[in-house]
ROMI-704517 format. One record per residue (C-alpha): residue in three letters; chain; x, y, z. Coordinates in nm, 4 decimals, decimal comma, always signed. Example, Ala and Ser with C-alpha at 12.3 -4.5 7.8 and 13.67 -1.06 7.14 Angstrom:
<recs>
@r: ala c: A c1: +1,2300 c2: -0,4500 c3: +0,7800
@r: ser c: A c1: +1,3670 c2: -0,1060 c3: +0,7140
</recs>
This chain:
<recs>
@r: unk c: A c1: +8,2286 c2: -2,7403 c3: -6,4808
@r: unk c: A c1: +8,3645 c2: -3,0614 c3: -6,6297
@r: unk c: A c1: +8,1405 c2: -3,2096 c3: -6,8995
@r: unk c: A c1: +7,9718 c2: -3,5242 c3: -6,7722
@r: unk c: A c1: +8,0389 c2: -3,4438 c3: -6,4077
@r: unk c: A c1: +7,7225 c2: -3,4793 c3: -6,2053
@r: unk c: A c1: +7,7161 c2: -3,2384 c3: -5,9091
@r: unk c: A c1: +7,5755 c2: -3,5202 c3: -5,6961
@r: unk c: A c1: +7,9055 c2: -3,7079 c3: -5,7386
@r: unk c: A c1: +8,0813 c2: -3,4127 c3: -5,5780
@r: unk c: A c1: +7,8245 c2: -3,3899 c3: -5,2996
@r: unk c: A c1: +7,8598 c2: -3,7590 c3: -5,2237
@r: unk c: A c1: +8,2389 c2: -3,7293 c3: -5,2114
@r: unk c: A c1: +8,1966 c2: -3,4280 c3: -4,9827
@r: unk c: A c1: +7,9709 c2: -3,6231 c3: -4,7451
@r: unk c: A c1: +8,2236 c2: -3,9066 c3: -4,7318
@r: unk c: A c1: +8,5101 c2: -3,6664 c3: -4,6651
@r: unk c: A c1: +8,3074 c2: -3,5052 c3: -4,3866
@r: unk c: A c1: +8,2585 c2: -3,8479 c3: -4,2280
@r: unk c: A c1: +8,6322 c2: -3,9160 c3: -4,2357
@r: unk c: A c1: +8,7700 c2: -3,5781 c3: -4,1309
@r: unk c: A c1: +8,6385 c2: -3,3533 c3: -3,8608
@r: unk c: A c1: +8,8456 c2: -3,0353 c3: -3,8673
@r: unk c: A c1: +8,6904 c2: -2,8092 c3: -4,1307
@r: unk c: A c1: +8,8186 c2: -2,4863 c3: -3,9797
@r: unk c: A c1: +8,9324 c2: -2,2186 c3: -4,2244
@r: unk c: A c1: +9,2905 c2: -2,3312 c3: -4,1731
@r: unk c: A c1: +9,2138 c2: -2,6732 c3: -4,3280
@r: unk c: A c1: +8,9413 c2: -2,6030 c3: -4,5840
@r: unk c: A c1: +9,1818 c2: -2,6232 c3: -4,8785
@r: unk c: A c1: +9,3082 c2: -2,9621 c3: -4,7609
@r: unk c: A c1: +8,9542 c2: -3,0851 c3: -4,7108
@r: unk c: A c1: +8,8499 c2: -2,9769 c3: -5,0607
@r: unk c: A c1: +9,1482 c2: -3,1616 c3: -5,2041
@r: unk c: A c1: +9,0351 c2: -3,4627 c3: -4,9994
@r: unk c: A c1: +8,6913 c2: -3,4406 c3: -5,1628
@r: unk c: A c1: +8,8522 c2: -3,4500 c3: -5,5072
@r: unk c: A c1: +9,0717 c2: -3,7409 c3: -5,4035
@r: unk c: A c1: +8,7623 c2: -3,9277 c3: -5,2797
@r: unk c: A c1: +8,6020 c2: -3,8683 c3: -5,6179
@r: unk c: A c1: +8,9128 c2: -3,9687 c3: -5,8094
@r: unk c: A c1: +8,9373 c2: -4,2989 c3: -5,6182
@r: unk c: A c1: +8,5699 c2: -4,3715 c3: -5,6842
@r: unk c: A c1: +8,6048 c2: -4,2984 c3: -6,0551
@r: unk c: A c1: +8,9172 c2: -4,5118 c3: -6,0864
@r: unk c: A c1: +8,7201 c2: -4,8194 c3: -5,9758
@r: unk c: A c1: +8,3861 c2: -4,7025 c3: -6,1226
@r: unk c: A c1: +8,2172 c2: -4,7298 c3: -5,7847
@r: unk c: A c1: +8,0643 c2: -4,4426 c3: -5,5901
@r: unk c: A c1: +7,8079 c2: -4,5741 c3: -5,3431
@r: unk c: A c1: +7,5081 c2: -4,3503 c3: -5,2839
@r: unk c: A c1: +7,5543 c2: -4,1865 c3: -4,9449
@r: unk c: A c1: +7,2165 c2: -4,2913 c3: -4,8014
@r: unk c: A c1: +7,1705 c2: -4,6136 c3: -5,0025
@r: unk c: A c1: +7,5214 c2: -4,7616 c3: -5,0154
@r: unk c: A c1: +7,4130 c2: -5,0647 c3: -5,2201
@r: unk c: A c1: +7,3359 c2: -4,8288 c3: -5,5104
@r: unk c: A c1: +7,6392 c2: -4,7365 c3: -5,7219
@r: unk c: A c1: +7,5990 c2: -4,3830 c3: -5,8591
@r: unk c: A c1: +7,8453 c2: -4,4632 c3: -6,1368
@r: unk c: A c1: +7,6683 c2: -4,7780 c3: -6,2558
@r: unk c: A c1: +7,5268 c2: -4,6002 c3: -6,5621
@r: unk c: A c1: +7,8649 c2: -4,4801 c3: -6,6824
@r: unk c: A c1: +8,0832 c2: -4,6646 c3: -6,9274
@r: unk c: A c1: +8,4514 c2: -4,7249 c3: -6,8641
@r: unk c: A c1: +8,5221 c2: -4,4527 c3: -7,1201
@r: unk c: A c1: +8,3027 c2: -4,2106 c3: -6,9238
@r: unk c: A c1: +8,4836 c2: -4,2725 c3: -6,5961
@r: unk c: A c1: +8,8205 c2: -4,2559 c3: -6,7713
@r: unk c: A c1: +8,7300 c2: -3,9181 c3: -6,9181
@r: unk c: A c1: +8,6520 c2: -3,7842 c3: -6,5718
@r: unk c: A c1: +8,9529 c2: -3,9461 c3: -6,4023
@r: unk c: A c1: +9,2493 c2: -3,9791 c3: -6,3692
@r: unk c: A c1: +9,3546 c2: -3,7855 c3: -6,6782
@r: unk c: A c1: +9,0246 c2: -3,6024 c3: -6,6993
@r: unk c: A c1: +8,8826 c2: -3,3120 c3: -6,5079
@r: unk c: A c1: +8,9324 c2: -3,4449 c3: -6,1528
@r: unk c: A c1: +9,3063 c2: -3,4936 c3: -6,2100
@r: unk c: A c1: +9,3204 c2: -3,1488 c3: -6,3696
@r: unk c: A c1: +9,1569 c2: -2,9932 c3: -6,0643
@r: unk c: A c1: +9,3899 c2: -3,1780 c3: -5,8301
@r: unk c: A c1: +9,6943 c2: -3,0564 c3: -6,0206
@r: unk c: A c1: +9,5928 c2: -2,6991 c3: -6,0891
@r: unk c: A c1: +9,4797 c2: -2,5000 c3: -5,7901
@r: unk c: A c1: +9,3749 c2: -2,2026 c3: -6,0055
@r: unk c: A c1: +9,1414 c2: -2,4247 c3: -6,2078
@r: unk c: A c1: +8,9957 c2: -2,5679 c3: -5,8874
@r: unk c: A c1: +8,9287 c2: -2,2165 c3: -5,7578
@r: unk c: A c1: +8,7472 c2: -2,1312 c3: -6,0834
@r: unk c: A c1: +8,5222 c2: -2,4336 c3: -6,0421
@r: unk c: A c1: +8,4524 c2: -2,3460 c3: -5,6789
@r: unk c: A c1: +8,3421 c2: -1,9957 c3: -5,7777
@r: unk c: A c1: +8,0743 c2: -2,1302 c3: -6,0150
</recs>
């Protein structure tokens, strides 16, 4: 996976996407996974990803601006959004 990417960031983005979208049938799973990555990209771009259960706690508070920049938008999240084959490799891990 992407260096520096905490799996909990992905889980949190997944939980948020699940709150916002309800149709996770096989027909829409690809769209929903892209939505998870877009959630994460938005959070990284503003360096704010509230903890799902404790929203006053920012999961990204310990990262520097350089760290968040490395992960997004030119980092691994953008790469996954642009390259479906790379995203599928990550999902298989």
